[in-house]
C-alpha positions as CSV (number, residue, x, y, z in Angstrom):
1,Q,-12.4,-20.2,18.2
2,V,-13.1,-19.7,14.0
3,Q,-14.3,-16.0,13.3
4,L,-14.6,-14.3,10.7
5,V,-15.9,-10.7,10.7
6,E,-17.3,-8.9,7.0
7,S,-17.2,-5.4,6.3
8,G,-17.0,-2.8,3.4
9,G,-20.4,-3.3,2.1
10,G,-22.9,-0.8,1.3
11,L,-25.5,1.0,-1.7
12,V,-23.8,2.0,-4.4
13,Q,-24.5,2.9,-8.4
14,P,-24.4,0.4,-11.1
15,G,-21.0,1.2,-12.3
16,G,-19.1,2.3,-9.5
17,S,-16.5,-0.1,-6.7
18,L,-16.5,-1.2,-3.3
19,R,-13.9,-3.2,-1.6
20,L,-14.7,-6.1,0.7
21,S,-12.7,-7.3,4.1
22,C,-12.9,-9.5,6.1
23,A,-10.6,-9.8,9.0
24,A,-10.6,-13.3,10.5
25,S,-9.3,-15.2,14.1
26,G,-8.6,-18.3,15.3
27,F,-7.1,-20.3,13.3
28,T,-3.4,-19.8,11.2
29,F,-4.9,-17.5,8.2
30,S,-2.2,-18.1,5.9
31,S,-2.5,-21.6,6.0
32,Y,-5.8,-22.2,4.5
33,R,-7.9,-21.4,1.6
34,M,-9.8,-18.1,2.1
35,G,-13.4,-17.3,-0.2
36,W,-16.4,-15.1,-1.3
37,Y,-19.4,-16.5,-1.8
38,R,-23.1,-14.6,-1.6
39,Q,-26.4,-14.5,-2.0
40,A,-28.8,-12.9,-3.5
41,P,-33.0,-13.1,-2.2
42,G,-34.8,-16.2,-3.6
43,K,-31.6,-17.6,-4.7
44,E,-28.7,-20.0,-3.3
45,R,-25.3,-19.3,-2.2
46,E,-22.8,-18.9,-4.9
47,L,-19.3,-18.7,-4.8
48,V,-18.1,-15.0,-6.1
49,A,-13.8,-15.8,-5.7
50,V,-11.8,-18.3,-4.0
51,L,-8.0,-17.4,-3.1
52,T,-5.9,-21.0,-1.7
53,S,-2.9,-20.4,0.7
54,V,0.5,-21.5,-0.5
55,A,0.5,-20.9,-4.2
56,G,-2.3,-17.6,-4.4
57,S,-3.8,-19.0,-7.1
58,T,-7.2,-17.5,-7.9
59,N,-10.6,-18.7,-9.1
60,Y,-13.9,-16.8,-10.1
61,A,-17.3,-16.9,-11.4
62,D,-17.6,-16.4,-14.3
63,S,-20.8,-13.2,-14.0
64,V,-17.5,-11.5,-11.8
65,K,-14.3,-12.2,-14.0
66,G,-12.7,-8.7,-15.3
67,R,-14.6,-7.1,-12.2
68,F,-13.6,-8.7,-9.3
69,T,-10.9,-9.2,-7.6
70,I,-10.3,-11.4,-4.1
71,S,-6.4,-10.7,-2.4
72,R,-5.4,-11.8,0.7
73,D,-3.0,-9.9,3.8
74,N,-1.3,-12.6,5.8
75,A,0.2,-10.0,7.8
76,K,-3.1,-8.7,8.4
77,N,-4.8,-11.9,9.1
78,T,-7.5,-10.4,6.1
79,V,-8.9,-10.9,2.8
80,Y,-10.3,-8.5,0.5
81,L,-12.8,-8.8,-2.2
82,Q,-12.2,-5.2,-4.7
83,M,-15.9,-5.2,-6.6
84,T,-15.3,-2.8,-9.4
85,S,-18.3,-1.7,-12.6
86,L,-20.8,-3.1,-10.3
87,K,-24.3,-3.9,-11.6
88,P,-27.4,-4.7,-10.0
89,E,-27.2,-8.5,-10.4
90,D,-24.1,-8.0,-7.8
91,T,-26.6,-7.3,-5.4
92,A,-26.7,-9.7,-2.4
93,V,-25.3,-10.9,0.9
94,Y,-20.9,-11.5,0.7
95,Y,-20.1,-13.8,3.0
96,C,-16.9,-14.3,3.8
97,N,-15.1,-18.1,3.9
98,A,-12.7,-19.9,5.4
99,R,-11.8,-24.0,4.4
100,I,-10.2,-25.3,7.4
101,S,-10.0,-29.5,7.3
102,S,-12.7,-29.7,4.8
103,Y,-15.4,-28.2,7.1
104,G,-16.2,-24.2,5.7
105,Y,-17.0,-21.5,8.4
106,W,-19.0,-18.8,7.7
107,G,-18.5,-14.7,8.0
108,Q,-22.3,-13.6,9.0
109,G,-22.0,-11.4,6.0
110,T,-22.0,-8.0,5.0
111,Q,-25.2,-6.6,2.4
112,V,-24.4,-5.4,-1.1
113,T,-26.7,-3.1,-2.8
114,V,-25.9,-2.0,-6.7
115,S,-29.1,0.6,-7.7
116,S,-29.5,4.0,-8.9
């Protein structure tokens, strides 16, 4: 079965950096689009970044462009989200997503808190 396990969240000061990881299993990782989403308290889940499988093209939310970078290591079945210049408004639970045959699978999420 498909499993996505996020890690790397935590508490960081404004302007700091974090790298999130999502370890995937149960499917042919290299063949599918992977993404990161986030959900802040009282808000809907929103797209942060996606990375396609073959062409490796990326798409980012306007709010994170130039600060966040999504990447993947197909040999390790892992997708990453490098976050820099973090702001308090980046505080949220971050979820890994795999799009497989038009169905979205989710991890359990990892909390990122940006606060001084």
